[in-house]
C-alpha positions as CSV (number, residue, x, y, z in Angstrom):
1,Q,16.4,-44.7,-12.2
2,Q,16.1,-45.9,-8.7
3,G,17.0,-43.5,-5.9
4,E,16.7,-40.4,-8.1
5,L,14.0,-37.9,-7.7
6,A,12.2,-36.9,-10.9
7,L,11.5,-33.1,-11.0
8,D,8.0,-33.9,-12.2
9,A,7.3,-35.7,-8.9
10,V,8.0,-32.5,-6.8
11,P,5.2,-30.0,-6.7
12,E,6.2,-26.7,-8.2
13,T,5.2,-24.8,-5.0
14,A,7.5,-27.0,-2.9
15,M,10.4,-26.1,-5.2
16,M,9.6,-22.4,-5.0
17,N,9.3,-22.5,-1.2
18,A,12.7,-24.2,-0.9
19,T,14.2,-21.6,-3.2
20,M,12.6,-18.8,-1.3
21,N,13.8,-20.2,2.1
22,A,17.3,-20.6,0.9
23,T,17.4,-17.1,-0.5
24,A,15.9,-15.6,2.7
25,T,18.5,-17.5,4.8
26,N,21.4,-16.3,2.6
27,A,20.1,-12.7,2.8
28,T,19.7,-12.8,6.6
29,T,23.2,-14.3,7.0
30,T,24.7,-11.6,4.6
31,D,22.9,-8.8,6.5
32,A,24.1,-10.1,9.9
33,N,27.7,-10.4,8.6
34,A,27.6,-6.9,7.2
35,A,26.2,-5.4,10.4
36,S,28.8,-7.2,12.6
37,A,31.8,-6.5,10.4
38,P,33.7,-3.3,11.2
39,S,33.9,-0.9,8.3
40,T,37.4,-0.9,6.8
41,M,36.5,1.9,4.4
42,P,38.3,5.2,5.2
43,M,35.9,8.1,5.4
44,E,37.8,10.3,3.0
45,F,40.8,10.4,0.7
46,P,44.1,11.2,2.6
47,V,44.9,14.9,2.7
48,F,48.1,15.9,0.9
49,N,49.8,18.0,3.6
50,Y,52.2,20.3,1.7
51,E,54.0,21.5,4.8
52,A,54.8,17.9,5.9
53,I,55.9,16.8,2.4
54,F,57.8,20.0,1.6
55,P,59.2,21.2,4.9
56,S,60.9,24.6,4.3
57,G,60.3,24.1,0.6
58,V,62.5,20.9,0.5
59,F,60.9,17.7,-0.7
60,S,60.7,14.9,2.1
61,A,60.7,11.5,0.5
62,T,59.8,9.9,3.9
63,A,56.7,12.1,4.4
64,Y,55.7,11.6,0.7
65,G,56.1,7.8,1.1
66,A,53.9,7.9,4.2
67,W,51.2,9.8,2.4
68,L,51.4,7.4,-0.6
69,G,51.0,4.5,1.9
70,E,47.8,6.1,3.2
71,V,46.6,6.5,-0.4
72,T,47.3,2.9,-1.1
73,R,45.5,1.7,2.0
74,Y,42.5,3.9,1.0
75,Y,42.2,2.3,-2.5
76,E,42.9,-1.2,-1.1
77,A,40.0,-0.7,1.3
78,I,37.7,0.3,-1.6
79,A,38.8,-2.6,-3.7
80,S,38.4,-5.1,-0.9
81,Q,34.7,-4.3,-0.8
82,W,34.3,-5.1,-4.5
83,Y,36.6,-8.1,-4.9
């Protein structure tokens, strides 16, 4: 076929060099992106503050909801690094 390059015509070392160059470029780009991106991962799991969630021994749905929101953001940050 005219215009197509047969793999036999390309020396094996040239193909290996092209693959290695592409891999090195991707790795460098990934490293640079990781270094420049701010970490979104919280340092630790949100603390359950009993006094805030049960002031005077009475359950506070608002405080509990705020804590659950922090927990959700914590797990979302973890998941965003994997997916």
